[in-house]
C-alpha positions as CSV (number, residue, x, y, z in Angstrom):
1,M,26.9,19.8,24.9
2,G,25.3,17.1,22.8
3,K,21.7,15.9,22.3
4,G,22.3,12.7,24.4
5,K,21.0,13.4,28.0
6,I,18.5,15.9,29.3
7,K,20.2,17.2,32.6
8,Y,17.6,20.0,33.3
9,E,14.0,20.5,32.1
10,E,12.4,23.8,32.9
11,Y,9.0,23.6,34.4
12,S,6.3,25.4,32.3
13,R,2.6,25.4,32.1
14,I,1.0,22.2,30.8
15,M,-0.8,22.4,27.5
16,L,-3.9,20.1,27.8
17,P,-5.5,18.5,24.6
18,K,-8.4,20.5,23.5
19,G,-11.1,19.5,21.0
20,T,-9.8,16.8,18.6
21,D,-6.1,17.0,19.9
22,K,-4.6,13.7,21.1
23,V,-1.7,12.8,23.4
24,G,0.5,10.2,21.7
25,T,4.0,8.5,22.2
26,V,6.6,8.6,19.3
27,E,7.2,5.0,18.3
28,Q,9.4,5.4,15.4
29,M,11.3,8.2,13.4
30,L,10.2,7.7,9.7
31,G,12.4,10.6,8.3
32,N,11.6,13.8,6.6
33,D,10.1,15.3,9.9
34,R,7.5,12.4,10.0
35,L,6.9,10.1,13.0
36,L,4.8,7.1,13.8
37,L,2.8,7.7,16.8
38,R,1.0,5.3,19.1
39,F,-2.0,6.2,21.4
40,P,-3.4,4.7,24.6
41,D,-6.3,3.0,22.7
42,G,-3.7,1.1,20.6
43,K,-4.1,3.0,17.4
44,T,-1.3,4.5,15.3
45,M,-1.0,7.6,13.4
46,I,1.7,9.4,11.1
47,G,2.5,12.8,12.6
48,R,4.5,15.5,11.0
49,I,6.6,18.0,13.1
50,R,5.2,21.5,12.6
51,G,7.5,23.9,10.8
52,K,7.8,26.2,13.8
53,M,9.1,23.3,15.9
54,R,11.4,21.7,13.4
55,K,14.8,23.1,14.5
56,R,13.9,24.5,17.9
57,I,12.8,21.4,19.8
58,W,14.2,17.8,19.2
59,I,11.8,14.9,19.3
60,R,13.1,11.3,20.0
61,E,11.6,7.9,20.2
62,G,9.6,7.5,23.5
63,D,8.7,11.4,23.7
64,I,5.2,12.2,24.6
65,V,3.7,14.7,22.1
66,L,0.3,16.6,21.4
67,I,-0.8,16.0,17.9
68,S,-3.8,17.8,16.0
69,P,-5.3,15.4,13.4
70,W,-5.9,16.9,9.9
71,D,-9.5,17.5,9.0
72,F,-9.1,16.2,5.5
73,E,-6.8,13.1,6.4
74,P,-7.6,12.0,10.0
75,E,-5.0,9.2,10.0
76,K,-2.3,11.9,9.9
77,G,-1.6,15.1,11.8
78,D,0.6,17.8,13.0
79,I,2.8,17.6,16.2
80,F,2.7,20.9,17.9
81,Y,4.0,20.3,21.5
82,R,6.5,17.9,23.3
83,Y,5.9,17.1,26.9
84,T,8.7,17.1,29.4
85,R,9.0,14.2,32.0
86,D,7.6,16.3,34.7
87,Q,4.7,17.4,32.5
88,V,4.0,13.6,31.7
89,R,3.8,13.0,35.4
90,E,1.3,15.8,35.9
91,L,-0.8,14.5,32.9
92,K,-1.0,11.1,34.7
93,K,-2.1,12.9,37.9
94,L,-4.8,14.7,35.9
95,G,-6.2,11.4,34.6
96,I,-5.1,11.8,31.0
97,Q,-4.1,8.3,29.6
98,V,-0.5,8.3,28.2
99,Y,0.9,5.3,26.3
100,E,4.5,4.6,27.5
101,H,7.1,3.6,24.9
102,G,7.7,-0.2,25.0
103,E,4.5,-0.8,27.1
104,R,2.5,-3.8,25.7
105,K,-1.0,-4.8,26.5
106,S,-1.0,-8.1,28.3
107,P,-3.6,-10.8,27.1
108,S,-6.4,-11.1,29.5
109,S,-7.1,-14.6,30.6
């Protein structure tokens, strides 16, 4: 079976952001395990897929991920978790803001 469609996602415990961790959305694949991420406040960051996740979990544009910013370079960070669709729904119920891919802020009049 190819990587195209996700037919079944196993429900597991939700990992919530702790400390400086942020929930972001993958905007663009930059290559070499690097991704451009966007956050609900409109800021962007470059994220690197952690080595442990590299070949085990496939991340695509539009996926919601958990990122830990680097201490020495706060505009970059490590991606260490990818949320499933059901987990994203639960995050929204808990009140955690999530930026949806393709969502644009409308100008206020």
